[in-house]
C-alpha positions as CSV (number, residue, x, y, z in Angstrom):
1,M,-2.4,116.9,-105.0
2,S,-2.4,114.5,-107.8
3,L,-5.9,115.3,-109.1
4,E,-7.1,118.9,-109.6
5,W,-10.3,120.0,-111.2
6,K,-12.4,123.0,-112.1
7,I,-16.2,123.2,-112.4
8,H,-17.2,125.8,-114.9
9,H,-21.0,126.4,-114.2
10,P,-21.6,128.9,-117.0
11,D,-20.1,126.5,-119.6
12,R,-21.6,123.4,-117.9
13,M,-18.1,121.8,-118.0
14,V,-15.8,120.0,-115.6
15,E,-12.1,119.8,-116.3
16,A,-9.9,117.4,-114.3
17,V,-6.1,117.0,-114.7
18,A,-4.3,114.2,-113.0
19,E,-0.5,114.3,-112.3
20,G,1.6,111.6,-110.8
21,P,0.0,108.8,-108.9
22,V,-3.8,108.9,-108.7
23,G,-5.6,106.7,-106.2
24,L,-9.2,105.9,-105.3
25,Q,-9.4,108.6,-102.7
26,D,-8.4,111.2,-105.2
27,I,-11.2,110.2,-107.6
28,E,-13.7,109.9,-104.8
29,R,-13.0,113.5,-103.8
30,Y,-13.5,114.6,-107.4
31,L,-16.8,112.7,-107.7
32,D,-18.0,114.0,-104.4
33,D,-17.4,117.6,-105.5
34,V,-19.1,117.0,-108.9
35,M,-22.1,115.7,-107.0
36,V,-22.3,118.4,-104.4
37,S,-21.8,121.1,-107.1
38,E,-24.7,119.5,-109.1
39,A,-22.4,119.1,-112.1
40,L,-23.2,115.5,-112.9
41,P,-25.0,116.4,-116.2
42,Y,-22.1,118.6,-117.3
43,R,-19.6,117.7,-120.0
44,K,-16.4,116.3,-118.4
45,L,-12.8,116.2,-119.5
46,F,-10.5,113.9,-117.5
47,D,-6.9,114.3,-118.5
48,T,-4.5,111.6,-117.4
49,S,-1.6,112.7,-119.7
50,Q,0.7,113.2,-116.8
51,A,-0.8,110.6,-114.5
52,Q,0.2,107.2,-113.1
53,S,-2.6,105.0,-112.0
54,A,-2.6,103.8,-108.4
55,L,-5.9,102.0,-108.8
56,S,-6.3,98.3,-108.2
57,D,-8.9,96.1,-109.9
58,G,-10.9,96.3,-106.7
59,D,-10.7,100.1,-106.8
60,M,-12.0,100.0,-110.4
61,M,-14.9,97.8,-109.3
62,M,-15.8,100.2,-106.6
63,L,-15.7,103.2,-109.0
64,G,-17.9,101.2,-111.5
65,A,-20.4,100.4,-108.7
66,R,-20.4,104.1,-107.6
67,M,-21.1,105.3,-111.2
68,S,-23.9,102.7,-111.6
69,A,-25.5,104.1,-108.5
70,Y,-25.4,107.6,-110.0
71,T,-27.7,106.5,-112.9
72,G,-30.8,106.9,-110.7
73,L,-29.9,110.5,-109.8
74,G,-30.6,112.0,-113.3
75,P,-28.7,112.6,-116.5
76,I,-24.9,112.1,-116.5
77,G,-23.0,114.3,-119.0
78,P,-20.5,113.1,-121.6
79,L,-17.0,112.1,-120.6
80,A,-13.8,112.5,-122.6
81,I,-10.8,110.7,-121.1
82,V,-7.3,111.7,-122.3
83,A,-5.1,108.7,-121.9
84,P,-2.0,108.7,-124.2
85,A,-0.3,105.8,-122.3
86,T,-1.3,102.2,-123.2
87,A,-1.8,101.2,-119.5
88,L,-4.0,104.2,-118.8
89,R,-6.1,103.6,-122.0
90,Q,-6.6,100.0,-120.9
91,Q,-7.7,101.2,-117.4
92,A,-10.1,103.8,-119.1
93,R,-11.6,101.1,-121.1
94,L,-12.1,99.0,-118.0
95,F,-13.8,101.9,-116.3
96,A,-16.1,102.3,-119.2
97,A,-17.0,98.6,-119.1
98,L,-17.5,98.6,-115.3
99,A,-19.6,101.8,-115.2
100,P,-22.5,101.1,-117.5
101,V,-23.8,104.7,-117.6
102,D,-26.0,105.9,-120.4
103,R,-23.9,108.8,-121.7
104,P,-21.3,109.4,-124.4
105,L,-17.8,108.4,-123.3
106,K,-14.8,108.4,-125.5
107,I,-11.0,107.9,-124.9
108,F,-8.5,110.0,-126.6
109,K,-4.7,110.2,-126.9
110,T,-4.6,114.0,-126.9
111,A,-6.5,116.7,-125.0
112,K,-7.0,118.7,-128.2
113,A,-9.0,115.8,-129.8
114,A,-10.9,115.3,-126.6
115,R,-11.9,119.0,-126.3
116,K,-13.0,119.0,-130.0
117,W,-15.3,116.0,-129.4
118,L,-16.5,117.3,-126.1
119,E,-17.4,120.7,-127.5
120,A,-19.8,119.0,-130.0
121,Q,-21.6,117.1,-127.2
122,P,-24.7,118.5,-125.4
123,S,-23.9,120.2,-122.1
124,G,-26.6,118.4,-120.1
125,A,-30.0,119.3,-118.8
126,T,-30.4,122.4,-116.7
127,S,-31.2,121.9,-113.0
128,A,-34.8,122.6,-111.9
């Protein structure tokens, strides 16, 4: 699998690591699990250090629309994207622009810097 993640409920944190080609279906499975696990308000680390994007512009538009639809479901937690490669940073910026979600989002070159920033962010509201 090119995208693996863990949801840490006690820490209210989601950590995803992408390796090799990552396509729309990979990201949709990740988003589905985050939704079903009620982890949308959690802090999220999305590490693309070892990834190659297989997302088209159309795929990016679909992800942006999906994230926009999530805004009506409640708070969405902060997102730190690790993207050391220029192409992946550009795609992360495109995602941020296409998914106008009211939450902190920052792009980093290293996982260490991303974790430091993410640890300083609120972990999201608790479920009722």
